[in-house]
N, C-alpha and C positions, 0 to 999 in steps of 0.2 A: 554794938560797935561804936566806938567813940568818934567824936567829930562835931562839926557844926550842927546846931539844932535850930529848926525853924521856930523863930520867936513867937509866931502866932499859934502854933500847934504843939510845940515841945517835941516834934518828931524829927529824927535824924534822917530818915529815908524818904519822907514825903513832904512836899511843899505845896501849900495853898496860898494863893494870893488874896482870895476872898472867901474864907470859910463859910459855907452855907449849911449850918446844922439842921435846917428844916427841909433841905432839898429832898426830892423823892428819889433821886438816883445819884450815883457817883461815877465820875469818869476819871480813871488813873492813866496817865500818859507816860510812856517809856521812851527816853531819848534815843537818837541814832548814835553811832560811833562818833566820839569827839563832842557830842552834844551835851546839853545840860538841861535842867528843869526850866530854865529861862526861855528856852525855845518855845515853850507852850504858854508863856505869860499872857500873850494877847488873847488866847482862847478864853481866859478866865473872865474877860469883859464881853466877849462876843457870843458866848453860849448862854442860854436862858438861865434864869435864877433857879429853876427847879433842878439844875445839874450842879452838883458840887464838884469842882474841877481841882484835881491834884496832879502833881507830876513827881516822878521818882527822881531822887537826888543821888546820883552815882558819886562814890568817893573819888577823890583826886582832882576835883574841879570846883569852881565857884567857892562857896563858903565851906566846902569839904576838901579844900585844896591841900591842907596839911596831911590828909590821910592818903596812904598809897592806894592807887587804882586796883580794883580787883581783876584778876585774870582767870578765876575759877568760877565756871557757871554754876555748879552746885552751891558754892558759898554765896554767890549773889542771889540765887533763887531762895535759899533758905532765909537770908536776911530780909529780903523784900516781902516774902510770903508771911514772915513773922510780923512785919509792920502792918500788913493788910488784913490778917486774920481777925483782929479785933474790930474791924470795920464792916463786918458782915451784917450790919443793922439795916442795910437798904441795898437794892440792886446795884451792883458795881460792874461797870464795863471797863475792860482793859484795852488800851490802844497802844500799839507799839510800831515805830517806823524803823526799818532797816535793822540794825542790831537790836533795837528796842522790840521789834516784832518777835524775835527769838526768845528774848528775856521774858517778854509778856506771855508767850506761849508756855515756857516752862514754869513760870509762876502760876499760870492758870492750872497747869497739871498738878502743881504742889498743893494749891488751894483745894483742888478737887480731892486729893488724897487726904486732906484734912477735913473733908466734908463741909467746906465753906466755898464752893465753887463760885467764880464770877457769873453774872448774868449773861455776858457775852464776851467774846474775845475778837478784837478787830486788829488785823495785821496788815502791814503796809510796806511795800517796797523791799520785800525779802523773798528768797526762795523758800519753799516748804522744808521742814526738817528732813524729809525723806530724800531731798535733792540738794543737800548742802555741798557746795563746790570746794570747801577748804580755801587754801591761798596763802600767800607769803608776803602780802603787802606790809604786814607788821614788821618785816625784816628789811624793808627798803631804806636806803640812805635818806637823811632828812629832806633833801631837796626833792627827791622822787616821791616821797610820801606826801609832802606839801602839794606837789603837782597832781597827785591822785585825788586829794581833797578838793582841789579847785576844779578838777574835771568832773567830780560828782556833783558839785554845787553845794549849796547850804552852808558854805563857809565864807565869811567876808574876805575878799582878796587881800586886803591890808592887814588882817589879823596876824598872820604868820610871816609878815615881810621881814622882820628884824630877827637877829639871832637871839636877842633877849626874850622876845615873845615866843620864839620856838622853844626855848629852854623851859618856859613856863607851861606851854599847852601841849607840846608834842608827847611828853610821857604818857599823859592820860589818853591821848588819841592813839598812840601806838598800842597801849594796853587794851584799848577797845577793839582795835583791829585783830589783835591777837585772840581776844576772847571770841570774837566773831568767826575767825578763820579756823580756830581749833575746835569750834563747837561740834559735837555729835550728840544726837538726841539722847537724853538720859533714859534709863529704864522706867517702865511704869505705864499706867493707863493714860489715854488721851483725856483732854478737858471735857467735862460733862455738859458744857454749855455750847450754844450755837456759835459758829465761827464765820466771820466776814473777812474777805481779803480785798484790799484796794491796791491798785497798781497803776502807774503811768504808762501810757502807750508807747513811750519812747525811752523807757528806763533801760539802760545798758546793763543793769545788774540782774534783772529779772524780767523776762518777757511774759506775755499774757498766758501762754501755755504753761510755763513753769509755775507761774503764780497760781494757776488752777489746780496745782497738785496739792495745795492746802486742803482740798476736799478730802484727801486721804486721811487727814487728821481730825475731821469733823464727824462726831457721832451723834450730834443733836441738832443738825441743820447747818446749811452752808449757803453763803451768797457771795457773789463776786461783783466788783465794780472796776471799770476801766475809765480812767480820767486822762485828759490830754496832758502830756508833759514828760519829763525825764525823771531821774531818781528822786529829785526834790519837787516833784509835781505839786505836792501839798502846799507849797508856798504860793504859787500863782493861782492854784485851785483851792485856796483855803475855804471860800464860801461853800463849795460843793462838799468838801471833806467835813466841814462842821455840820452841814445838813444831814450827811450820813450818820454822823455821830449822835446828833439829836435823835434821829430815828432809832438808832441802836439803843439809846439810853431810855427812850420813852416806850419802846416796844421791844424790850430785850429778849423776849421769848420767841419772837418771830424768826423764822428761818429765812 
């Protein structure tokens, strides 16, 4: 797929701020709806040097702004899995938040199908595929969609204040919501790696019970962690999240 290329790696789909070719493990992060790889930039300095940190670069934003955003989950999964398949030289942990959790899950399944499964899948702030609620937020008028983003958190209040800013950012955000709300589990086997779920105890999008249903998709071990906070608990609880990810990357086979 054409578009902006990471100058450090020559990669369209993955961004690394500090490539660590000698790291013992790799962490690949999948952004939430309306998010970009930049959300994870601080993690590249806060995680230890033995972890090579990368983030998925969705089209339609940042340096891939000129490309149309994807609204087809199979197309998204095929592209990202193709970018990750050559990187099976070391244990790779996939982490996805909200929409990113579902994309990471489907990519883990596709990598399993290609016989290069990740070492672990970590999902955050999202209902399990067996419990997807659908939704019509992607059809909301602009003002209501912006209000929904502000309710969820994770978006700077002033970012979408002007009409000009909305015309720039809302198309990709709306496409992401459409992708998330129209998602239905694709056919095929479950990921062959252990699965970890993390959820905020006040998340209005997924409660602890529903988050626990991710266990139905785990065939190689399952663990769950509840942290204080709402849908974007991972911002105030960053230290705790990173500690869990270090554990996942350094002991990826542990259930």
